[in-house]
C-alpha positions in Angstrom: -4.1 124.3 5.3 -1.6 124.5 8.2 -1.4 125.4 11.8 0.2 128.0 13.9 1.8 127.2 17.2 0.8 129.9 19.6 2.0 128.3 22.8 5.0 126.1 23.1 4.8 123.9 26.3 7.6 121.5 25.2 10.3 123.2 27.3 8.1 122.9 30.4 7.3 119.3 29.7 11.0 118.6 29.2 11.8 120.0 32.6 8.9 118.2 34.4 9.2 114.8 32.7 12.5 113.7 34.4 11.0 114.6 37.8 7.8 112.6 37.1 9.8 109.6 35.8 12.0 109.7 38.9 9.0 109.7 41.2 7.4 106.8 39.3 10.6 104.7 39.4 11.0 105.4 43.1 7.5 104.4 43.9 7.7 101.2 41.9 11.0 100.3 43.6 9.4 100.8 47.1 6.4 98.7 45.9 8.8 96.0 44.7 10.5 95.9 48.0 7.2 95.5 49.9 6.1 92.8 47.4 9.3 90.9 47.7 9.2 91.1 51.5 5.6 89.8 51.5 6.6 86.9 49.2 9.8 86.0 51.2 9.5 82.7 53.1 9.2 83.4 56.8 10.7 81.2 59.4 12.4 83.7 61.8 11.7 86.8 59.8 15.4 87.4 59.2 15.2 87.2 55.5 12.2 89.6 55.3 13.9 92.1 57.6 17.2 92.0 55.6 15.8 93.9 52.6 17.7 97.1 51.7 16.7 99.5 49.0 19.3 101.9 47.8 19.6 104.4 44.9 23.1 104.2 43.4 22.3 106.6 40.5 19.4 108.6 39.2 16.5 106.4 38.0 18.4 103.4 39.4 17.3 101.5 42.5 18.9 98.4 44.0 17.0 96.0 46.2 19.1 93.5 48.1 18.4 90.9 50.8 21.5 90.6 53.0 20.5 87.4 54.8 23.3 84.9 54.1 20.8 82.4 52.8 18.7 84.7 50.6 20.1 83.3 47.3 19.4 79.7 48.4 15.8 80.6 49.1 15.4 82.3 45.8 17.1 79.6 43.6 17.0 76.5 45.8 19.7 73.9 46.3 20.0 70.3 45.3 18.4 69.4 48.7 15.9 72.3 48.9 13.3 73.5 46.4 13.4 77.1 45.3 11.1 79.5 47.1 11.4 82.6 44.8 10.4 86.0 46.1 12.6 88.4 44.2 11.9 87.3 40.6 8.1 87.3 41.0 8.3 90.7 42.6 10.5 92.0 39.8 8.1 90.7 37.1 5.2 92.4 38.8 7.2 95.7 39.3 8.3 95.7 35.7 4.7 95.5 34.5 3.6 98.3 36.9 6.6 100.5 35.8 5.8 100.1 32.1 2.1 100.9 32.6 3.0 104.0 34.7 5.5 105.2 32.1 3.0 104.7 29.3 0.5 106.9 31.1 3.1 109.7 31.5 4.5 109.6 28.0 1.3 109.1 26.1 
């Protein structure tokens, strides 16, 4: 008993998969930015407005907050408790990315 491959769609899938993965990664990056901005502590709105999302390489996105006090808000200081916004957003985005990639690959 055996099987005969009458239609080979692997080359087509191989071409489409990078595009789909790139779209998924881009969407998750934008969602992570929105989530981090929503979680960011708001006093004047400067921190929330300083978010910048860039794509330095394929499948690579960089989210930065350029407010000079962004790191202090995330990690805290000896006189101020931490008010994390990036790490929780990253954890949620990581989960969403893995779920989306599983749906594409499986």
